[in-house]
C-alpha positions in Angstrom: 27.4 5.3 -23.5 27.7 2.9 -26.4 25.8 2.4 -29.7 22.6 4.3 -30.3 20.0 3.0 -32.8 18.9 5.8 -35.1 15.5 5.7 -36.6 16.1 6.2 -40.4 15.4 3.4 -42.8 14.2 -0.2 -42.7 17.5 -1.4 -44.0 19.4 0.4 -41.2 17.0 -1.1 -38.6 17.5 -4.7 -40.0 21.3 -4.3 -40.0 21.3 -3.0 -36.4 18.9 -5.8 -35.2 21.1 -8.5 -36.8 24.2 -7.0 -35.3 22.5 -7.0 -31.9 21.6 -10.7 -32.2 25.2 -11.6 -33.1 26.9 -9.6 -30.5 24.7 -10.5 -27.5 24.7 -13.9 -25.8 21.3 -13.4 -24.2 18.2 -14.7 -26.0 14.8 -13.0 -25.8 11.5 -14.7 -26.4 10.1 -12.0 -28.7 12.8 -9.8 -30.2 11.1 -7.2 -32.4 13.5 -4.2 -32.2 17.0 -3.0 -31.6 18.7 -2.1 -28.4 18.8 1.6 -27.5 22.0 2.9 -25.8 23.8 -0.5 -25.8 26.7 -0.8 -23.4 29.7 -3.0 -23.9 28.7 -6.6 -23.1 30.8 -7.1 -19.9 29.2 -9.0 -17.1 28.9 -6.8 -14.0 28.7 -8.0 -10.4 25.4 -9.5 -9.4 24.8 -7.7 -6.1 21.1 -8.4 -5.2 17.6 -9.2 -6.4 15.7 -7.0 -8.7 13.5 -4.5 -6.8 10.7 -2.2 -8.0 9.5 0.6 -5.8 6.1 2.2 -6.3 6.5 5.5 -4.5 3.4 7.1 -2.9 3.1 10.5 -4.6 -0.6 10.9 -4.2 -2.5 11.3 -7.5 0.5 10.7 -9.7 3.1 8.1 -10.7 6.7 7.6 -9.6 8.4 4.2 -9.9 12.0 3.3 -9.1 13.7 0.2 -10.5 16.8 -1.2 -8.9 18.5 -3.8 -11.2 20.5 -6.7 -9.7 23.8 -4.8 -10.4 22.4 -1.7 -8.7 21.5 0.4 -11.8 18.6 2.7 -11.0 15.8 3.6 -13.4 13.3 6.2 -12.4 9.9 6.3 -14.2 8.2 9.6 -13.6 8.3 11.9 -10.5 4.8 12.7 -9.5 3.7 16.3 -9.1 6.0 19.1 -8.2 4.8 19.1 -4.6 6.0 15.5 -4.2 9.5 16.2 -5.5 11.1 16.2 -2.0 9.2 13.0 -1.2 10.9 11.2 -4.2 14.3 12.8 -3.5 14.2 11.7 0.1 13.0 8.2 -0.9 15.9 7.8 -3.3 18.5 9.3 -0.9 17.4 6.9 1.8 18.2 4.1 -0.6 21.7 5.5 -1.2 20.9 6.6 -4.8 23.4 9.0 -6.3 23.1 8.2 -10.1 20.0 7.6 -12.1 21.1 5.5 -15.1 17.8 6.1 -17.0 15.1 8.6 -16.4 11.8 7.8 -18.2 9.1 10.5 -18.5 6.1 8.4 -19.7 4.3 11.5 -20.9 4.3 15.3 -20.3 1.5 15.6 -17.7 2.3 17.4 -14.4 1.4 14.5 -12.2 4.1 12.5 -13.9 6.9 15.0 -14.5 6.2 17.9 -12.1 9.2 17.1 -9.9 11.6 16.5 -12.8 13.4 19.9 -12.4 14.3 19.2 -8.7 15.2 15.6 -9.4 17.6 16.6 -12.2 19.2 19.2 -9.8 19.7 16.6 -7.1 20.9 13.5 -9.0 23.3 12.6 -11.8 21.1 11.6 -14.7 22.8 9.5 -17.4 20.0 9.0 -20.0 16.6 10.5 -20.5 13.7 8.9 -22.4 10.4 10.7 -23.2 7.8 10.4 -26.1 8.6 13.8 -27.6 4.9 14.6 -27.5 4.6 18.4 -27.3 2.5 20.0 -24.6 2.3 23.7 -24.1 2.8 24.0 -20.4 5.4 25.5 -18.0 5.9 22.1 -16.5 6.9 20.5 -19.8 9.2 23.4 -20.7 10.9 23.1 -17.3 11.4 19.4 -17.9 12.9 19.9 -21.4 15.2 22.6 -20.0 16.3 20.4 -17.1 17.0 17.5 -19.4 19.0 19.6 -21.8 21.0 21.2 -19.0 21.9 17.7 -17.8 23.9 17.3 -20.9 23.1 13.5 -21.2 21.7 11.6 -24.2 18.0 12.2 -24.7 15.9 9.6 -26.6 12.4 10.3 -28.0 10.1 8.8 -30.6 12.6 10.1 -33.1 15.2 7.6 -32.0 13.0 4.8 -30.6 10.5 2.4 -32.3 8.0 0.3 -30.4 9.6 -3.1 -30.0 13.1 -1.7 -29.2 14.9 -2.5 -26.1 16.4 -0.2 -23.5 19.8 -1.2 -22.3 19.4 -0.8 -18.6 20.9 -4.0 -17.1 22.9 -7.0 -18.1 20.6 -9.3 -16.1 17.2 -7.9 -17.2 15.5 -7.0 -20.5 13.3 -3.9 -20.9 11.2 -3.6 -24.1 9.3 -0.5 -25.1 5.9 -1.5 -26.3 4.5 2.0 -26.9 5.9 5.5 -27.6 4.1 7.9 -29.8 4.8 11.6 -30.3 2.0 11.9 -32.8 -0.7 10.4 -30.5 -4.1 12.0 -30.4 -3.5 13.0 -26.7 -0.7 13.0 -24.2 -2.0 9.9 -22.3 -1.9 7.8 -25.5 1.7 9.0 -26.1 2.8 7.3 -22.9 5.9 5.1 -22.9 4.9 1.6 -22.0 7.7 -0.8 -20.8 7.9 -4.5 -20.2 10.7 -5.5 -17.8 11.8 -9.2 -17.5 14.1 -10.7 -14.9 14.5 -14.4 -15.6 10.9 -15.8 -15.1 9.3 -12.7 -13.6 7.9 -9.9 -15.7 6.6 -6.4 -15.0 4.5 -4.0 -17.2 4.6 -0.2 -16.7 1.8 1.5 -18.5 1.8 5.2 -17.9 -1.7 6.6 -18.5 -2.7 4.6 -21.6 -6.3 3.8 -22.4 -7.9 0.8 -23.9 -7.1 1.9 -27.4 -3.3 1.6 -26.8 -3.9 -1.5 -24.7 -5.4 -3.2 -27.7 -2.5 -2.1 -29.9 0.1 -3.6 -27.6 -1.8 -6.8 -27.1 -2.1 -7.3 -30.8 1.6 -6.7 -31.4 3.6 -7.9 -28.4 3.7 -10.4 -25.6 1.8 -8.9 -22.7 1.5 -11.9 -20.5 3.1 -10.7 -17.4 3.2 -11.2 -13.6 3.0 -7.7 -12.1 1.1 -4.8 -13.7 1.3 -1.1 -12.9 -2.4 -0.4 -13.6 -2.8 2.4 -16.3 -4.0 5.9 -15.5 -4.5 5.4 -11.7 -7.2 2.9 -12.3 -9.3 4.9 -14.7 -12.4 3.2 -16.1 -11.0 3.9 -19.6 -8.1 1.5 -19.2 -7.6 -2.0 -17.9 -10.1 -3.4 -20.4 -11.2 -7.0 -20.3 -9.4 -7.6 -23.7 -6.1 -6.4 -22.2 -6.4 -8.1 -18.8 -7.3 -11.5 -20.1 -4.1 -11.4 -22.2 -1.9 -9.9 -19.4 -3.3 -12.0 -16.6 -1.3 -10.2 -13.9 -1.0 -12.0 -10.5 -0.3 -8.7 -8.9 -1.8 -5.3 -9.8 -0.4 -2.0 -8.4 -2.4 1.2 -8.6 -0.7 4.5 -8.0 -3.5 6.8 -6.8 -4.2 9.6 -4.4 -6.5 9.2 -1.4 -10.0 10.6 -1.9 -9.0 12.1 -5.3 -11.5 14.2 -7.3 -11.5 11.8 -10.2 -12.9 8.8 -8.2 -9.8 6.8 -9.2 -9.6 3.8 -9.1 -13.0 3.2 -10.7 -15.2 0.4 -9.5 -15.3 -1.0 -13.1 -11.5 -1.3 -13.2 -11.4 -2.8 -9.7 -14.1 -5.4 -10.6 -12.3 -6.3 -13.8 -9.1 -6.9 -11.9 -10.9 -9.0 -9.3 -12.6 -11.0 -12.0 -9.2 -12.3 -13.3 -8.1 -13.0 -9.7 -5.4 -10.3 -9.5 -4.3 -9.2 -6.1 -4.6 -5.4 -5.8 -2.2 -3.1 -4.0 -2.7 0.7 -3.9 -0.5 3.5 -2.8 -3.4 5.4 -1.3 -4.0 2.5 1.1 -0.6 0.7 1.2 1.7 3.7 1.0 5.1 2.9 -0.7 5.1 -0.6 -2.2 8.2 -2.6 -2.9 8.3 -5.8 -5.0 11.6 -7.8 -4.8 12.3 -10.8 -6.9 15.2 -13.3 -7.5 13.7 -13.9 -11.0 11.6 -16.8 -9.8 9.8 -15.8 -6.7 8.9 -12.4 -5.4 8.1 -10.7 -2.1 5.9 -7.7 -1.5 6.6 -5.1 1.2 4.5 -2.0 1.9 4.1 0.7 4.5 0.4 0.2 5.4 -1.8 -2.8 5.7 -5.3 -2.9 4.2 -6.6 -5.7 6.3 -7.8 -4.9 9.8 -7.7 -7.4 12.7 -10.8 -9.5 13.4 -13.1 -8.5 16.3 -11.5 -9.8 19.6 -13.1 -12.4 21.9 -13.4 -11.3 25.6 -13.5 -13.7 28.6 -14.0 -12.8 32.2 -16.6 -12.6 35.0 -19.8 -10.7 34.2 -21.0 -10.4 37.9 -18.9 -9.2 40.8 -18.4 -6.8 43.6 -17.1 -3.3 43.7 -13.5 -2.6 44.9 -12.2 -6.0 43.9 -9.7 -6.8 41.1 -10.9 -8.8 38.1 -8.9 -10.3 35.2 -10.2 -10.2 31.6 -8.6 -11.6 28.5 -8.9 -10.7 24.8 -7.6 -12.5 21.7 -7.8 -12.1 18.0 -5.8 -12.6 14.8 -4.7 -10.3 12.0 -5.1 -11.5 8.4 -1.5 -10.6 7.6 -0.1 -11.6 10.9 0.7 -8.0 11.9 1.3 -7.3 15.6 -1.7 -6.1 17.6 -2.4 -3.6 20.3 -5.5 -4.0 22.5 -7.5 -1.0 23.7 -9.7 -1.6 26.7 -12.5 0.8 27.6 -13.9 -0.1 31.0 -17.1 1.8 30.9 -16.3 3.9 33.9 -14.3 6.6 32.1 -11.0 4.7 32.1 -9.3 3.4 29.0 -5.9 1.8 28.4 -3.9 0.3 25.5 -1.7 -2.8 26.0 0.7 -4.4 23.5 2.1 -5.2 21.1 1.1 -8.9 20.9 1.6 -11.4 18.1 -1.4 -12.3 16.0 -3.4 -14.9 17.9 -1.8 -14.0 21.2 -3.8 -13.4 24.4 -3.9 -10.0 26.2 -4.7 -10.0 29.9 -6.0 -6.9 31.6 -6.9 -6.1 35.2 -9.6 -3.7 36.5 -11.4 -2.7 39.6 -14.7 -0.8 39.7 -15.1 1.5 42.7 -18.9 1.8 42.5 -21.7 -0.6 42.2 -23.7 -0.7 39.0 -23.7 -2.0 35.4 -20.8 -1.4 33.0 -20.2 -2.0 29.3 -16.6 -3.2 28.8 -15.3 -2.8 25.3 -12.0 -3.9 23.6 -10.7 -3.4 20.1 -7.5 -4.5 18.3 -5.3 -2.2 16.3 -2.5 -3.5 14.0 0.9 -1.9 13.7 -0.4 0.0 10.6 -3.2 1.6 12.5 -6.1 -0.5 11.1 -8.7 -1.1 13.8 -11.1 -4.0 14.4 -14.7 -3.5 15.5 -15.3 -3.2 19.3 -16.1 -6.3 21.2 -18.5 -5.7 24.1 -19.1 -7.5 27.5 -21.7 -6.4 30.0 -20.7 -6.4 33.7 -22.8 -6.1 36.8 -21.6 -5.0 40.2 -24.8 -5.5 42.3 -25.8 -3.1 45.1 -26.3 -4.5 48.6 -29.9 -4.2 49.8 -29.4 -2.1 52.9 -31.8 0.3 54.7 -29.9 3.3 55.6 -31.7 6.2 57.4 -34.9 5.3 55.6 -38.4 5.9 57.0 -39.1 2.2 56.8 -36.1 1.5 59.0 -37.4 3.8 61.7 -40.9 2.1 61.6 -39.3 -1.3 61.9 -37.1 -0.2 64.8 -40.2 1.3 66.7 -42.1 -1.9 66.1 -39.2 -4.0 67.4 -39.2 -1.7 70.5 -43.0 -2.2 71.1 -42.7 -5.9 70.5 -39.9 -6.0 73.0 -42.0 -4.1 75.6 -45.0 -6.3 75.0 -42.8 -9.4 75.5 -41.7 -8.1 78.9 -45.4 -7.6 79.9 -46.3 -11.1 78.8 -43.4 -12.5 80.7 -44.5 -10.7 83.9 -48.1 -12.0 83.6 -46.7 -15.5 83.9 -44.8 -14.7 87.1 -46.3 -16.1 90.5 -46.1 -13.7 93.4 -45.7 -15.1 96.9 -46.6 -13.0 99.9 -44.4 -13.5 103.0 
């Protein structure tokens, strides 16, 4: 698939770098290495924007990059149990060929699904650190890569600072790859991806030690950050974040995981630099699409619930009559809203959807007198619910005496009073004898 930069001597590296600068018409702001797997410099068709998908694979990582000419780069696969999740996700996008597969490091939550991925798709190039780990998962990955018969690039062929040739329209620089690292996390491949004015950083599971190293040697000022190691407290240091200054931070993490990822310390550090945080455990699959200047973010689930609704309607009435009540609220992200009414008499209904800020009208009739607690809540299209709003209703009882002892006494008194009145009337009567 073109020229391959071999890691031999400084002289060879300089010659290849100079050749790269002469042959390519693109200019990069901070060229520090050669291009790995360079293709012929022919301009392909520009089909679409750049898209980066952060796939929800629980406590693991899997990221798909779609370049503007529709080359696909898959970074990690998540654990083996999520292999079908990734396969289905890619197939739904119409992916048949993966132009570059990047295994950031050999942990199961990053390469566990590699065997199934390699069996399903045509893989054209494989990149991994070459850090040896004695595990069945890693051996399965190596076997699958070798069986694919494609070029495999490790730390033996790549230096930090080199560029991966994945797209005519984008640049992808490797900032870290270390087969001799003290642990597998520190061996992680770190990649910076640039498309025109928009930049991404993919960090694997590095810690603050590696973060410091890449900050000291490369341009790490980026727009969108894949937060290292699922938001572990040992990464995303202040030193790193104040250099990176990401506007958007994406954390790939499992819901209620045993590691308590992401850590409160990391979340606070991200908030302190004003970064907007998205998480696969809360947002599901996340897509960031960019034309190289602006970007849009799409995700499966919202993290912002609607505000508590306001209820209007009568609070006093009569049984067996229809009454109209209204509820309205807004959603912070303008998601559509369903209103659930609980009428306090055992009846409940859901009405919708309504646009954010729209008014929901509901009708109800109470068949018995008494006091009722009417409640209504709003649920957005992602299932996030507001607090219940409450309105107290009274259907007063009529004050009737029905078959009561008091009623009998009153009736008897009325009868006696009526008899006494007749007697009094008779006493006033004048009798004439004829």
